[in-house]
N, C-alpha and C positions, 0 to 999 in steps of 0.2 A: 642231410648231406651238407658237407662243408662248402662254404662259399669259395669259388675259385679266386686265386690271387690275380691281381692285375700284373701284366708282364712289365718287367723293368724297362725303362726307357733310357736311352743314352742322353747325355747332356744336350746334344743337338736336337734330339727328338723332344726333349722337355721344352726347349726354347721354341721349337716349332708349335708345340701344343699351346704354349702361352700366346703365341702370335695368332693362332686360329681362334683363340678365345677373345681376341681383340686388344691385346697388349701392344702398344706402339713401341717397336724396337728398331733402331737403325743399326748399322753394322758395328759401330762402337758400343752401343748398348748391348748387343748380342755378346760381345767379348766380355763385357763387365758382368752380364747375367751368367755367362758360363763360369766365370771365376767365383761368383757368389754361390752358384749351385754346387760347385766343387767344394767350397769351404763349408757349406751348410748342408742342406738337402732340400729337395723339392717340397717335401711335406712340412719341414720347419719353416721355410720361407712362405709357404701357403698361408700361414697364420698372419703374415703381414699383408699379403695382397687380397685376402678375403674381404677386407674393408672396402676394396675397390670393385668388387664383383656386384653385378646387378641381380644375379640369379644363383642361389646356393646349390642348385642341382646341376645346371649346365656350366657353371663357373665362368660365365661371360663377364668380361670387364666392362665397366662403365665407359662410354665413349670418351676418348681422349686420355685414358689412363696410360701413364708413361713409366718408364724405368725409374726416373727421378722421383716420382711419387712413392714408389715402393721402397727404394733405397732410403728415402727420407724417413719413412716409418721405421725401417730396420735400424737406421743410425740413431734415431731418437730412442728406441728401445735399448740399444747397446749403451748409449750414454747414460740413460736413466739407471740401468743396472749398475754401471760404474759408480755413479753418485751414491746410490743406495749402499753398495758394498763398501765404499770408502767411509760412509757414515757409520755403518755397522762396525767396521774395524775400530774406529775411534771409540765407539761406545763399548765394545768388547774389551779393549785394552784398559779403558778407564774402570770398568766394572771389575775386571780381574785384579787390577792394581789395588782398588779400594777393598776388595774382598780379602786379598792377601795381607794388606796392611792391617785390616781389622782383626784378622786371625792372629797375626804376629803380635799386635799391641794388646790384645785382650787375653793372651795366654798367660797363665800364672807362671811366675818365675820361681823355679825350685830353690828352696833355701838349703844350703849345704850344711 
């Protein structure tokens, strides 16, 4: 028999769930968390706050876990991906240019 799906939670309910799990949020943090959840998703952001959980089953946060700690991990990942993407772009352009140049210069010139 298929496993029943969890009911969808509103953003407000998601924030309340995080608070019941021990995440420290003041009213300004709640507004920032709401925006972050709207831009991403609960399950995507869970990958960042899992590192602050003391129990993988109950998903309880370590005492003192704050919004700043979670957003710090998220922003670190965003910046790291940007740096890697920029480096890959330079590498890809250089590789393509070198490959095209090699093809162009090693092609036999037809004699008319």
